[in-house]
N, CA, C and O atoms as CSV, one atom per row, in Angstrom:
chain,resi,resn,atom,element,x,y,z
A,1,MET,N,N,57.186,19.527,-15.069
A,1,MET,CA,C,56.467,18.663,-15.995
A,1,MET,C,C,56.166,19.479,-17.253
A,1,MET,O,O,55.699,20.615,-17.168
A,2,SER,N,N,56.430,18.906,-18.390
A,2,SER,CA,C,56.140,19.549,-19.677
A,2,SER,C,C,54.704,19.262,-20.095
A,2,SER,O,O,54.137,18.225,-19.751
A,3,SER,N,N,54.135,20.189,-20.835
A,3,SER,CA,C,52.820,19.913,-21.426
A,3,SER,C,C,53.055,19.260,-22.784
A,3,SER,O,O,54.006,19.588,-23.494
A,4,ILE,N,N,52.177,18.337,-23.126
A,4,ILE,CA,C,52.287,17.650,-24.416
A,4,ILE,C,C,50.890,17.505,-24.997
A,4,ILE,O,O,49.938,17.183,-24.286
A,5,GLU,N,N,50.778,17.746,-26.296
A,5,GLU,CA,C,49.485,17.659,-26.967
A,5,GLU,C,C,49.690,17.214,-28.409
A,5,GLU,O,O,50.616,17.658,-29.088
A,6,VAL,N,N,48.818,16.336,-28.855
A,6,VAL,CA,C,48.799,15.928,-30.259
A,6,VAL,C,C,47.807,16.837,-30.963
A,6,VAL,O,O,46.645,16.929,-30.568
A,7,GLN,N,N,48.267,17.502,-31.998
A,7,GLN,CA,C,47.408,18.435,-32.714
A,7,GLN,C,C,47.195,17.955,-34.145
A,7,GLN,O,O,48.144,17.637,-34.862
A,8,VAL,N,N,45.927,17.912,-34.540
A,8,VAL,CA,C,45.518,17.526,-35.888
A,8,VAL,C,C,44.642,18.639,-36.437
A,8,VAL,O,O,43.743,19.124,-35.751
A,9,GLU,N,N,44.901,19.039,-37.656
A,9,GLU,CA,C,44.061,20.039,-38.310
A,9,GLU,C,C,43.011,19.307,-39.137
A,9,GLU,O,O,43.296,18.824,-40.233
A,10,ALA,N,N,41.796,19.231,-38.601
A,10,ALA,CA,C,40.724,18.474,-39.254
A,10,ALA,C,C,40.443,18.979,-40.670
A,10,ALA,O,O,40.131,18.184,-41.556
A,11,ASP,N,N,40.550,20.290,-40.890
A,11,ASP,CA,C,40.289,20.847,-42.221
A,11,ASP,C,C,41.301,20.386,-43.264
A,11,ASP,O,O,41.040,20.474,-44.464
A,12,SER,N,N,42.457,19.895,-42.811
A,12,SER,CA,C,43.505,19.472,-43.753
A,12,SER,C,C,43.351,18.016,-44.198
A,12,SER,O,O,44.079,17.569,-45.084
A,13,LEU,N,N,42.419,17.272,-43.602
A,13,LEU,CA,C,42.307,15.838,-43.893
A,13,LEU,C,C,41.825,15.597,-45.320
A,13,LEU,O,O,40.919,16.264,-45.818
A,14,ARG,N,N,42.473,14.608,-45.966
A,14,ARG,CA,C,42.141,14.213,-47.334
A,14,ARG,C,C,42.106,12.688,-47.400
A,14,ARG,O,O,42.854,12.003,-46.702
A,15,LEU,N,N,41.229,12.176,-48.248
A,15,LEU,CA,C,41.159,10.731,-48.488
A,15,LEU,C,C,41.615,10.477,-49.911
A,15,LEU,O,O,40.990,10.937,-50.867
A,16,ARG,N,N,42.721,9.731,-50.047
A,16,ARG,CA,C,43.233,9.332,-51.354
A,16,ARG,C,C,43.675,7.882,-51.285
A,16,ARG,O,O,44.427,7.493,-50.391
A,17,ASN,N,N,43.204,7.088,-52.231
A,17,ASN,CA,C,43.588,5.669,-52.269
A,17,ASN,C,C,43.331,4.974,-50.934
A,17,ASN,O,O,44.154,4.181,-50.476
A,18,ASN,N,N,42.198,5.270,-50.313
A,18,ASN,CA,C,41.808,4.694,-49.026
A,18,ASN,C,C,42.752,5.061,-47.883
A,18,ASN,O,O,42.753,4.375,-46.860
A,19,GLU,N,N,43.544,6.104,-48.017
A,19,GLU,CA,C,44.453,6.569,-46.970
A,19,GLU,C,C,44.061,7.983,-46.576
A,19,GLU,O,O,43.868,8.840,-47.439
A,20,VAL,N,N,43.943,8.232,-45.283
A,20,VAL,CA,C,43.630,9.566,-44.787
A,20,VAL,C,C,44.936,10.251,-44.395
A,20,VAL,O,O,45.670,9.779,-43.527
A,21,THR,N,N,45.204,11.366,-45.052
A,21,THR,CA,C,46.389,12.158,-44.742
A,21,THR,C,C,45.952,13.543,-44.279
A,21,THR,O,O,44.812,13.957,-44.490
A,22,GLY,N,N,46.870,14.239,-43.653
A,22,GLY,CA,C,46.595,15.591,-43.195
A,22,GLY,C,C,47.688,16.062,-42.262
A,22,GLY,O,O,48.684,15.372,-42.046
A,23,ARG,N,N,47.488,17.248,-41.713
A,23,ARG,CA,C,48.503,17.853,-40.845
A,23,ARG,C,C,48.333,17.357,-39.403
A,23,ARG,O,O,47.249,17.397,-38.821
A,24,ILE,N,N,49.454,16.892,-38.866
A,24,ILE,CA,C,49.515,16.373,-37.496
A,24,ILE,C,C,50.892,16.699,-36.938
A,24,ILE,O,O,51.896,16.602,-37.643
A,25,HIS,N,N,50.932,17.081,-35.682
A,25,HIS,CA,C,52.210,17.255,-35.003
A,25,HIS,C,C,52.014,17.116,-33.496
A,25,HIS,O,O,50.893,17.150,-32.988
A,26,VAL,N,N,53.116,16.963,-32.813
A,26,VAL,CA,C,53.123,16.922,-31.353
A,26,VAL,C,C,53.622,18.275,-30.876
A,26,VAL,O,O,54.622,18.792,-31.374
A,27,ARG,N,N,52.922,18.839,-29.914
A,27,ARG,CA,C,53.365,20.106,-29.310
A,27,ARG,C,C,53.870,19.780,-27.911
A,27,ARG,O,O,53.112,19.337,-27.047
A,28,LEU,N,N,55.161,20.008,-27.704
A,28,LEU,CA,C,55.792,19.831,-26.393
A,28,LEU,C,C,56.097,21.226,-25.877
A,28,LEU,O,O,56.953,21.927,-26.417
A,29,ASP,N,N,55.391,21.620,-24.829
A,29,ASP,CA,C,55.420,23.004,-24.351
A,29,ASP,C,C,55.078,23.918,-25.533
A,29,ASP,O,O,53.962,23.842,-26.048
A,30,ASP,N,N,55.981,24.761,-25.968
A,30,ASP,CA,C,55.675,25.697,-27.060
A,30,ASP,C,C,56.260,25.286,-28.405
A,30,ASP,O,O,56.219,26.071,-29.352
A,31,GLU,N,N,56.802,24.080,-28.511
A,31,GLU,CA,C,57.482,23.644,-29.732
A,31,GLU,C,C,56.651,22.608,-30.492
A,31,GLU,O,O,56.105,21.684,-29.889
A,32,ALA,N,N,56.557,22.763,-31.806
A,32,ALA,CA,C,55.858,21.809,-32.675
A,32,ALA,C,C,56.864,20.804,-33.220
A,32,ALA,O,O,57.968,21.176,-33.616
A,33,PHE,N,N,56.479,19.518,-33.238
A,33,PHE,CA,C,57.364,18.467,-33.731
A,33,PHE,C,C,56.588,17.508,-34.622
A,33,PHE,O,O,55.481,17.141,-34.229
A,34,PRO,N,N,57.060,17.068,-35.777
A,34,PRO,CA,C,58.290,17.493,-36.423
A,34,PRO,C,C,58.268,18.967,-36.858
A,34,PRO,O,O,59.306,19.628,-36.877
A,35,GLU,N,N,57.084,19.471,-37.203
A,35,GLU,CA,C,56.940,20.890,-37.510
A,35,GLU,C,C,55.447,21.207,-37.528
A,35,GLU,O,O,54.614,20.303,-37.597
A,36,GLN,N,N,55.124,22.468,-37.466
A,36,GLN,CA,C,53.734,22.921,-37.386
A,36,GLN,C,C,52.866,22.354,-38.511
A,36,GLN,O,O,51.753,21.899,-38.247
A,37,ASP,N,N,53.337,22.371,-39.736
A,37,ASP,CA,C,52.540,21.947,-40.893
A,37,ASP,C,C,52.894,20.544,-41.384
A,37,ASP,O,O,52.785,20.264,-42.577
A,38,TRP,N,N,53.316,19.662,-40.480
A,38,TRP,CA,C,53.701,18.306,-40.874
A,38,TRP,C,C,52.501,17.581,-41.469
A,38,TRP,O,O,51.428,17.558,-40.865
A,39,ASP,N,N,52.673,16.995,-42.636
A,39,ASP,CA,C,51.603,16.274,-43.325
A,39,ASP,C,C,51.969,14.803,-43.370
A,39,ASP,O,O,53.064,14.441,-43.800
A,40,ASP,N,N,51.060,13.962,-42.929
A,40,ASP,CA,C,51.385,12.545,-42.816
A,40,ASP,C,C,50.092,11.727,-42.855
A,40,ASP,O,O,49.010,12.278,-43.060
A,41,PHE,N,N,50.208,10.425,-42.659
A,41,PHE,CA,C,49.088,9.487,-42.679
A,41,PHE,C,C,48.437,9.472,-41.293
A,41,PHE,O,O,48.761,8.629,-40.457
A,42,VAL,N,N,47.534,10.394,-41.064
A,42,VAL,CA,C,46.978,10.682,-39.746
A,42,VAL,C,C,46.298,9.473,-39.109
A,42,VAL,O,O,46.561,9.169,-37.945
A,43,VAL,N,N,45.443,8.791,-39.832
A,43,VAL,CA,C,44.686,7.674,-39.258
A,43,VAL,C,C,45.618,6.536,-38.857
A,43,VAL,O,O,45.473,5.981,-37.768
A,44,VAL,N,N,46.551,6.186,-39.698
A,44,VAL,CA,C,47.486,5.101,-39.395
A,44,VAL,C,C,48.343,5.460,-38.177
A,44,VAL,O,O,48.533,4.637,-37.281
A,45,ILE,N,N,48.854,6.684,-38.151
A,45,ILE,CA,C,49.711,7.114,-37.045
A,45,ILE,C,C,48.951,7.085,-35.720
A,45,ILE,O,O,49.454,6.559,-34.727
A,46,LEU,N,N,47.753,7.641,-35.702
A,46,LEU,CA,C,46.987,7.657,-34.457
A,46,LEU,C,C,46.652,6.240,-33.985
A,46,LEU,O,O,46.639,5.977,-32.783
A,47,ASP,N,N,46.382,5.333,-34.917
A,47,ASP,CA,C,46.143,3.931,-34.550
A,47,ASP,C,C,47.385,3.351,-33.883
A,47,ASP,O,O,47.286,2.712,-32.835
A,48,TRP,N,N,48.555,3.568,-34.484
A,48,TRP,CA,C,49.814,3.089,-33.890
A,48,TRP,C,C,49.986,3.640,-32.487
A,48,TRP,O,O,50.323,2.904,-31.560
A,49,TRP,N,N,49.753,4.941,-32.332
A,49,TRP,CA,C,49.991,5.590,-31.047
A,49,TRP,C,C,49.032,5.089,-29.979
A,49,TRP,O,O,49.437,4.873,-28.837
A,50,CYS,N,N,47.760,4.902,-30.337
A,50,CYS,CA,C,46.804,4.348,-29.369
A,50,CYS,C,C,47.292,3.000,-28.857
A,50,CYS,O,O,47.319,2.759,-27.650
A,51,ARG,N,N,47.672,2.136,-29.767
A,51,ARG,CA,C,48.113,0.789,-29.386
A,51,ARG,C,C,49.396,0.826,-28.554
A,51,ARG,O,O,49.531,0.085,-27.581
A,52,ALA,N,N,50.336,1.690,-28.940
A,52,ALA,CA,C,51.606,1.787,-28.211
A,52,ALA,C,C,51.397,2.300,-26.783
A,52,ALA,O,O,52.063,1.839,-25.856
A,53,LEU,N,N,50.478,3.247,-26.605
A,53,LEU,CA,C,50.263,3.832,-25.282
A,53,LEU,C,C,49.534,2.893,-24.325
A,53,LEU,O,O,49.484,3.154,-23.123
A,54,MET,N,N,48.973,1.814,-24.841
A,54,MET,CA,C,48.303,0.849,-23.960
A,54,MET,C,C,49.259,-0.193,-23.393
A,54,MET,O,O,48.878,-0.974,-22.522
A,55,THR,N,N,50.485,-0.213,-23.874
A,55,THR,CA,C,51.457,-1.161,-23.321
A,55,THR,C,C,52.063,-0.558,-22.066
A,55,THR,O,O,52.066,0.661,-21.895
A,56,ASN,N,N,52.560,-1.383,-21.215
A,56,ASN,CA,C,53.219,-0.897,-19.998
A,56,ASN,C,C,54.718,-1.139,-20.080
A,56,ASN,O,O,55.366,-1.446,-19.080
A,57,GLN,N,N,55.255,-0.998,-21.277
A,57,GLN,CA,C,56.683,-1.218,-21.459
A,57,GLN,C,C,57.479,-0.046,-20.900
A,57,GLN,O,O,56.979,1.075,-20.801
A,58,LYS,N,N,58.712,-0.324,-20.541
A,58,LYS,CA,C,59.622,0.725,-20.037
A,58,LYS,C,C,59.891,1.768,-21.126
A,58,LYS,O,O,59.993,2.961,-20.839
A,59,ARG,N,N,60.005,1.308,-22.379
A,59,ARG,CA,C,60.331,2.206,-23.497
A,59,ARG,C,C,59.292,2.013,-24.595
A,59,ARG,O,O,59.010,0.887,-25.005
A,60,THR,N,N,58.724,3.121,-25.067
A,60,THR,CA,C,57.705,3.092,-26.106
A,60,THR,C,C,58.059,4.125,-27.161
A,60,THR,O,O,58.488,5.231,-26.833
A,61,GLU,N,N,57.877,3.764,-28.441
A,61,GLU,CA,C,58.119,4.721,-29.515
A,61,GLU,C,C,56.818,5.039,-30.231
A,61,GLU,O,O,56.029,4.148,-30.546
A,62,LEU,N,N,56.610,6.330,-30.481
A,62,LEU,CA,C,55.481,6.810,-31.267
A,62,LEU,C,C,56.070,7.393,-32.541
A,62,LEU,O,O,56.638,8.485,-32.536
A,63,GLY,N,N,55.929,6.649,-33.632
A,63,GLY,CA,C,56.564,7.062,-34.876
A,63,GLY,C,C,55.631,7.788,-35.821
A,63,GLY,O,O,54.408,7.706,-35.713
A,64,PHE,N,N,56.229,8.485,-36.731
A,64,PHE,CA,C,55.521,9.079,-37.863
A,64,PHE,C,C,55.804,8.199,-39.065
A,64,PHE,O,O,56.838,7.533,-39.109
A,65,MET,N,N,54.909,8.181,-40.039
A,65,MET,CA,C,55.103,7.344,-41.211
A,65,MET,C,C,56.104,7.970,-42.176
A,65,MET,O,O,56.963,7.278,-42.724
A,66,ASP,N,N,55.992,9.279,-42.382
A,66,ASP,CA,C,56.908,9.968,-43.288
A,66,ASP,C,C,58.110,10.464,-42.507
A,66,ASP,O,O,57.974,11.226,-41.550
A,67,GLY,N,N,59.282,10.026,-42.925
A,67,GLY,CA,C,60.501,10.475,-42.267
A,67,GLY,C,C,60.833,9.661,-41.036
A,67,GLY,O,O,60.031,8.844,-40.585
A,68,PRO,N,N,62.019,9.887,-40.495
A,68,PRO,CA,C,62.495,9.127,-39.334
A,68,PRO,C,C,62.103,9.756,-38.003
A,68,PRO,O,O,62.746,9.485,-36.989
A,69,PHE,N,N,61.078,10.580,-37.980
A,69,PHE,CA,C,60.707,11.298,-36.771
A,69,PHE,C,C,59.943,10.393,-35.813
A,69,PHE,O,O,59.108,9.590,-36.227
A,70,ARG,N,N,60.249,10.540,-34.505
A,70,ARG,CA,C,59.546,9.732,-33.510
A,70,ARG,C,C,59.692,10.342,-32.125
A,70,ARG,O,O,60.629,11.089,-31.840
A,71,ALA,N,N,58.745,10.001,-31.289
A,71,ALA,CA,C,58.802,10.334,-29.872
A,71,ALA,C,C,59.173,9.063,-29.130
A,71,ALA,O,O,58.526,8.029,-29.299
A,72,VAL,N,N,60.197,9.132,-28.321
A,72,VAL,CA,C,60.618,7.988,-27.512
A,72,VAL,C,C,60.257,8.299,-26.061
A,72,VAL,O,O,60.747,9.259,-25.467
A,73,LEU,N,N,59.390,7.459,-25.517
A,73,LEU,CA,C,58.950,7.615,-24.126
A,73,LEU,C,C,59.660,6.579,-23.265
A,73,LEU,O,O,59.617,5.384,-23.558
A,74,THR,N,N,60.306,7.035,-22.214
A,74,THR,CA,C,60.945,6.143,-21.259
A,74,THR,C,C,60.251,6.337,-19.919
A,74,THR,O,O,60.334,7.401,-19.305
A,75,ARG,N,N,59.563,5.285,-19.477
A,75,ARG,CA,C,58.773,5.359,-18.243
A,75,ARG,C,C,59.708,5.542,-17.058
A,75,ARG,O,O,60.634,4.759,-16.848
A,76,GLU,N,N,59.445,6.598,-16.287
A,76,GLU,CA,C,60.247,6.862,-15.095
A,76,GLU,C,C,59.489,6.512,-13.818
A,76,GLU,O,O,60.080,6.038,-12.848
A,77,THR,N,N,58.183,6.747,-13.821
A,77,THR,CA,C,57.330,6.375,-12.691
A,77,THR,C,C,56.048,5.802,-13.289
A,77,THR,O,O,55.902,5.727,-14.510
A,78,ALA,N,N,55.130,5.400,-12.427
A,78,ALA,CA,C,53.857,4.873,-12.925
A,78,ALA,C,C,53.082,5.925,-13.697
A,78,ALA,O,O,52.275,5.582,-14.560
A,79,ALA,N,N,53.309,7.200,-13.405
A,79,ALA,CA,C,52.518,8.267,-14.013
A,79,ALA,C,C,53.269,9.108,-15.033
A,79,ALA,O,O,52.644,9.825,-15.814
A,80,GLU,N,N,54.609,9.037,-15.045
A,80,GLU,CA,C,55.388,9.944,-15.882
A,80,GLU,C,C,56.431,9.221,-16.719
A,80,GLU,O,O,56.925,8.150,-16.365
A,81,SER,N,N,56.747,9.861,-17.855
A,81,SER,CA,C,57.820,9.390,-18.723
A,81,SER,C,C,58.691,10.557,-19.138
A,81,SER,O,O,58.249,11.705,-19.193
A,82,GLU,N,N,59.942,10.235,-19.429
A,82,GLU,CA,C,60.778,11.194,-20.136
A,82,GLU,C,C,60.433,11.029,-21.614
A,82,GLU,O,O,60.323,9.904,-22.100
A,83,VAL,N,N,60.265,12.124,-22.323
A,83,VAL,CA,C,60.010,12.055,-23.750
A,83,VAL,C,C,61.174,12.709,-24.480
A,83,VAL,O,O,61.646,13.777,-24.090
A,84,LYS,N,N,61.629,12.058,-25.538
A,84,LYS,CA,C,62.633,12.625,-26.437
A,84,LYS,C,C,62.023,12.619,-27.830
A,84,LYS,O,O,61.615,11.570,-28.329
A,85,LEU,N,N,61.959,13.764,-28.446
A,85,LEU,CA,C,61.458,13.883,-29.813
A,85,LEU,C,C,62.678,13.920,-30.725
A,85,LEU,O,O,63.461,14.870,-30.704
A,86,LEU,N,N,62.822,12.864,-31.527
A,86,LEU,CA,C,64.037,12.674,-32.317
A,86,LEU,C,C,63.790,12.956,-33.788
A,86,LEU,O,O,62.738,12.630,-34.338
A,87,GLY,N,N,64.790,13.571,-34.413
A,87,GLY,CA,C,64.670,13.984,-35.805
A,87,GLY,C,C,65.501,13.186,-36.768
A,87,GLY,O,O,65.836,12.028,-36.520
A,88,ARG,N,N,65.827,13.817,-37.868
A,88,ARG,CA,C,66.478,13.155,-39.000
A,88,ARG,C,C,67.812,12.500,-38.674
A,88,ARG,O,O,68.061,11.373,-39.102
A,89,ARG,N,N,68.653,13.164,-37.944
A,89,ARG,CA,C,69.997,12.631,-37.681
A,89,ARG,C,C,70.057,11.871,-36.361
A,89,ARG,O,O,71.136,11.653,-35.811
A,90,GLN,N,N,68.891,11.470,-35.855
A,90,GLN,CA,C,68.797,10.764,-34.579
A,90,GLN,C,C,69.290,11.629,-33.431
A,90,GLN,O,O,69.517,11.140,-32.324
A,91,ASP,N,N,69.456,12.927,-33.706
A,91,ASP,CA,C,69.871,13.809,-32.629
A,91,ASP,C,C,68.657,14.160,-31.773
A,91,ASP,O,O,67.514,14.081,-32.223
A,92,LYS,N,N,68.927,14.545,-30.548
A,92,LYS,CA,C,67.856,14.919,-29.641
A,92,LYS,C,C,67.313,16.272,-30.085
A,92,LYS,O,O,68.065,17.243,-30.167
A,93,VAL,N,N,66.043,16.345,-30.365
A,93,VAL,CA,C,65.439,17.592,-30.797
A,93,VAL,C,C,64.802,18.297,-29.612
A,93,VAL,O,O,65.103,19.461,-29.349
A,94,LEU,N,N,63.929,17.607,-28.897
A,94,LEU,CA,C,63.233,18.174,-27.744
A,94,LEU,C,C,63.128,17.115,-26.655
A,94,LEU,O,O,63.010,15.927,-26.954
A,95,THR,N,N,63.169,17.536,-25.402
A,95,THR,CA,C,62.994,16.591,-24.298
A,95,THR,C,C,62.106,17.208,-23.227
A,95,THR,O,O,61.971,18.428,-23.138
A,96,GLY,N,N,61.513,16.354,-22.428
A,96,GLY,CA,C,60.707,16.804,-21.298
A,96,GLY,C,C,60.208,15.613,-20.518
A,96,GLY,O,O,60.399,14.465,-20.918
A,97,ARG,N,N,59.566,15.897,-19.398
A,97,ARG,CA,C,58.884,14.880,-18.604
A,97,ARG,C,C,57.405,15.108,-18.796
A,97,ARG,O,O,56.921,16.230,-18.648
A,98,VAL,N,N,56.680,14.049,-19.127
A,98,VAL,CA,C,55.254,14.199,-19.436
A,98,VAL,C,C,54.420,13.183,-18.666
A,98,VAL,O,O,54.904,12.127,-18.257
A,99,SER,N,N,53.175,13.532,-18.485
A,99,SER,CA,C,52.208,12.652,-17.854
A,99,SER,C,C,51.680,11.662,-18.885
A,99,SER,O,O,51.290,12.053,-19.985
A,100,HIS,N,N,51.667,10.374,-18.527
A,100,HIS,CA,C,51.087,9.358,-19.412
A,100,HIS,C,C,49.628,9.675,-19.697
A,100,HIS,O,O,49.176,9.583,-20.838
A,101,THR,N,N,48.900,10.046,-18.666
A,101,THR,CA,C,47.471,10.317,-18.812
A,101,THR,C,C,47.237,11.516,-19.725
A,101,THR,O,O,46.353,11.473,-20.581
A,102,MET,N,N,48.014,12.584,-19.557
A,102,MET,CA,C,47.859,13.766,-20.398
A,102,MET,C,C,48.092,13.419,-21.867
A,102,MET,O,O,47.331,13.845,-22.735
A,103,LEU,N,N,49.137,12.652,-22.144
A,103,LEU,CA,C,49.439,12.276,-23.519
A,103,LEU,C,C,48.342,11.378,-24.080
A,103,LEU,O,O,47.872,11.602,-25.196
A,104,ALA,N,N,47.933,10.377,-23.327
A,104,ALA,CA,C,46.900,9.452,-23.810
A,104,ALA,C,C,45.591,10.191,-24.084
A,104,ALA,O,O,44.939,9.945,-25.099
A,105,ARG,N,N,45.210,11.083,-23.192
A,105,ARG,CA,C,43.967,11.847,-23.408
A,105,ARG,C,C,44.077,12.753,-24.627
A,105,ARG,O,O,43.090,12.970,-25.330
A,106,SER,N,N,45.257,13.278,-24.880
A,106,SER,CA,C,45.457,14.112,-26.059
A,106,SER,C,C,45.351,13.286,-27.342
A,106,SER,O,O,44.797,13.749,-28.339
A,107,VAL,N,N,45.883,12.065,-27.313
A,107,VAL,CA,C,45.762,11.174,-28.472
A,107,VAL,C,C,44.284,10.827,-28.702
A,107,VAL,O,O,43.818,10.829,-29.842
A,108,VAL,N,N,43.555,10.532,-27.633
A,108,VAL,CA,C,42.122,10.225,-27.758
A,108,VAL,C,C,41.380,11.423,-28.354
A,108,VAL,O,O,40.536,11.250,-29.233
A,109,ALA,N,N,41.684,12.623,-27.889
A,109,ALA,CA,C,41.025,13.825,-28.407
A,109,ALA,C,C,41.344,14.029,-29.892
A,109,ALA,O,O,40.472,14.424,-30.666
A,110,ALA,N,N,42.589,13.762,-30.286
A,110,ALA,CA,C,42.964,13.875,-31.704
A,110,ALA,C,C,42.195,12.837,-32.525
A,110,ALA,O,O,41.720,13.137,-33.620
A,111,CYS,N,N,42.074,11.629,-32.000
A,111,CYS,CA,C,41.290,10.584,-32.673
A,111,CYS,C,C,39.842,11.038,-32.838
A,111,CYS,O,O,39.244,10.858,-33.899
A,112,ASP,N,N,39.288,11.623,-31.790
A,112,ASP,CA,C,37.904,12.081,-31.850
A,112,ASP,C,C,37.707,13.093,-32.977
A,112,ASP,O,O,36.731,13.008,-33.722
A,113,ARG,N,N,38.631,14.050,-33.105
A,113,ARG,CA,C,38.530,15.052,-34.172
A,113,ARG,C,C,38.614,14.398,-35.546
A,113,ARG,O,O,37.832,14.714,-36.442
A,114,VAL,N,N,39.562,13.491,-35.703
A,114,VAL,CA,C,39.754,12.825,-36.994
A,114,VAL,C,C,38.550,11.961,-37.337
A,114,VAL,O,O,38.042,12.020,-38.457
A,115,LEU,N,N,38.088,11.154,-36.377
A,115,LEU,CA,C,36.961,10.262,-36.649
A,115,LEU,C,C,35.680,11.035,-36.924
A,115,LEU,O,O,34.890,10.634,-37.779
A,116,ALA,N,N,35.462,12.133,-36.215
A,116,ALA,CA,C,34.279,12.956,-36.473
A,116,ALA,C,C,34.324,13.527,-37.893
A,116,ALA,O,O,33.304,13.556,-38.582
A,117,THR,N,N,35.489,13.974,-38.325
A,117,THR,CA,C,35.636,14.507,-39.683
A,117,THR,C,C,35.406,13.411,-40.713
A,117,THR,O,O,34.738,13.643,-41.721
A,118,CYS,N,N,35.948,12.223,-40.475
A,118,CYS,CA,C,35.746,11.100,-41.402
A,118,CYS,C,C,34.263,10.751,-41.508
A,118,CYS,O,O,33.754,10.541,-42.609
A,119,ARG,N,N,33.566,10.687,-40.370
A,119,ARG,CA,C,32.125,10.383,-40.389
A,119,ARG,C,C,31.347,11.477,-41.123
A,119,ARG,O,O,30.469,11.189,-41.936
A,120,GLN,N,N,31.681,12.729,-40.826
A,120,GLN,CA,C,31.000,13.863,-41.447
A,120,GLN,C,C,31.153,13.824,-42.973
A,120,GLN,O,O,30.235,14.194,-43.705
A,121,ARG,N,N,32.306,13.377,-43.437
A,121,ARG,CA,C,32.581,13.331,-44.875
A,121,ARG,C,C,32.165,12.012,-45.514
A,121,ARG,O,O,32.289,11.842,-46.727
A,122,GLY,N,N,31.667,11.067,-44.695
A,122,GLY,CA,C,31.201,9.797,-45.223
A,122,GLY,C,C,32.312,8.836,-45.611
A,122,GLY,O,O,32.094,7.938,-46.424
A,123,TRP,N,N,33.487,9.009,-45.049
A,123,TRP,CA,C,34.614,8.145,-45.370
A,123,TRP,C,C,34.565,6.869,-44.539
A,123,TRP,O,O,34.323,6.915,-43.333
A,124,THR,N,N,34.793,5.739,-45.183
A,124,THR,CA,C,34.911,4.463,-44.483
A,124,THR,C,C,36.048,3.673,-45.106
A,124,THR,O,O,36.078,3.449,-46.316
A,125,THR,N,N,36.981,3.254,-44.263
A,125,THR,CA,C,38.094,2.402,-44.695
A,125,THR,C,C,38.411,1.446,-43.555
A,125,THR,O,O,37.963,1.649,-42.426
A,126,SER,N,N,39.165,0.428,-43.842
A,126,SER,CA,C,39.568,-0.508,-42.779
A,126,SER,C,C,40.477,0.197,-41.771
A,126,SER,O,O,40.435,-0.127,-40.584
A,127,ASP,N,N,41.301,1.155,-42.218
A,127,ASP,CA,C,42.157,1.902,-41.288
A,127,ASP,C,C,41.311,2.724,-40.318
A,127,ASP,O,O,41.614,2.780,-39.126
A,128,ILE,N,N,40.261,3.355,-40.816
A,128,ILE,CA,C,39.373,4.140,-39.952
A,128,ILE,C,C,38.693,3.220,-38.940
A,128,ILE,O,O,38.573,3.570,-37.766
A,129,ASP,N,N,38.248,2.045,-39.388
A,129,ASP,CA,C,37.626,1.074,-38.475
A,129,ASP,C,C,38.606,0.658,-37.376
A,129,ASP,O,O,38.232,0.584,-36.206
A,130,ARG,N,N,39.871,0.385,-37.756
A,130,ARG,CA,C,40.882,0.001,-36.761
A,130,ARG,C,C,41.122,1.129,-35.764
A,130,ARG,O,O,41.261,0.889,-34.565
A,131,LEU,N,N,41.169,2.372,-36.273
A,131,LEU,CA,C,41.384,3.512,-35.382
A,131,LEU,C,C,40.236,3.651,-34.383
A,131,LEU,O,O,40.472,3.954,-33.214
A,132,GLU,N,N,39.008,3.435,-34.826
A,132,GLU,CA,C,37.868,3.516,-33.898
A,132,GLU,C,C,38.036,2.536,-32.748
A,132,GLU,O,O,37.792,2.882,-31.592
A,133,GLY,N,N,38.452,1.319,-33.060
A,133,GLY,CA,C,38.657,0.313,-32.022
A,133,GLY,C,C,39.808,0.660,-31.100
A,133,GLY,O,O,39.693,0.517,-29.883
A,134,ALA,N,N,40.916,1.113,-31.663
A,134,ALA,CA,C,42.083,1.462,-30.854
A,134,ALA,C,C,41.787,2.667,-29.967
A,134,ALA,O,O,42.217,2.712,-28.815
A,135,ARG,N,N,41.051,3.647,-30.502
A,135,ARG,CA,C,40.681,4.838,-29.730
A,135,ARG,C,C,39.818,4.445,-28.534
A,135,ARG,O,O,40.040,4.919,-27.420
A,136,ALA,N,N,38.823,3.569,-28.770
A,136,ALA,CA,C,37.943,3.132,-27.685
A,136,ALA,C,C,38.741,2.397,-26.605
A,136,ALA,O,O,38.507,2.606,-25.414
A,137,ALA,N,N,39.665,1.554,-27.006
A,137,ALA,CA,C,40.471,0.805,-26.045
A,137,ALA,C,C,41.377,1.741,-25.232
A,137,ALA,O,O,41.516,1.570,-24.021
A,138,LEU,N,N,41.987,2.722,-25.891
A,138,LEU,CA,C,42.854,3.658,-25.162
A,138,LEU,C,C,42.031,4.511,-24.207
A,138,LEU,O,O,42.444,4.747,-23.072
A,139,ALA,N,N,40.869,4.975,-24.659
A,139,ALA,CA,C,40.008,5.781,-23.781
A,139,ALA,C,C,39.631,4.998,-22.531
A,139,ALA,O,O,39.628,5.551,-21.431
A,140,GLU,N,N,39.315,3.730,-22.686
A,140,GLU,CA,C,38.992,2.900,-21.520
A,140,GLU,C,C,40.223,2.689,-20.646
A,140,GLU,O,O,40.128,2.673,-19.419
A,141,HIS,N,N,41.370,2.529,-21.282
A,141,HIS,CA,C,42.636,2.301,-20.579
A,141,HIS,C,C,42.981,3.476,-19.648
A,141,HIS,O,O,43.548,3.263,-18.576
A,142,VAL,N,N,42.649,4.694,-20.041
A,142,VAL,CA,C,43.003,5.876,-19.242
A,142,VAL,C,C,41.853,6.397,-18.388
A,142,VAL,O,O,42.013,7.388,-17.675
A,143,SER,N,N,40.693,5.738,-18.452
A,143,SER,CA,C,39.565,6.243,-17.670
A,143,SER,C,C,39.643,5.825,-16.211
A,143,SER,O,O,38.765,6.173,-15.422
């Protein structure tokens, strides 16, 4: 089983034009995807991922907003999925078997870091509100 973690650098978060951007990546074992310093629309992406992880579909995609990068999860058992992290040329970049619960809890933890930073900085947007709701639903889904 591979380890998987969503990593967000809270210090990198910026609010511009009601959009929260910053550094976010997925760490599969020892590899960062798309890359260690990937900068993207953190709040929107985490909202998408929370909602996607609550479905019980055989195949789920967790996309990034910038670029064609995505994680494709194919459910193999009730508890595990094969994950393929796909890059620019649709070639296979990284693969592994991951726990649904481990991934979902990592997404919730990333949401917690982002939302705490947004609250601390006094930021309020409709995207942040949506993320709060999606985070709460995913946390309940995996509890």
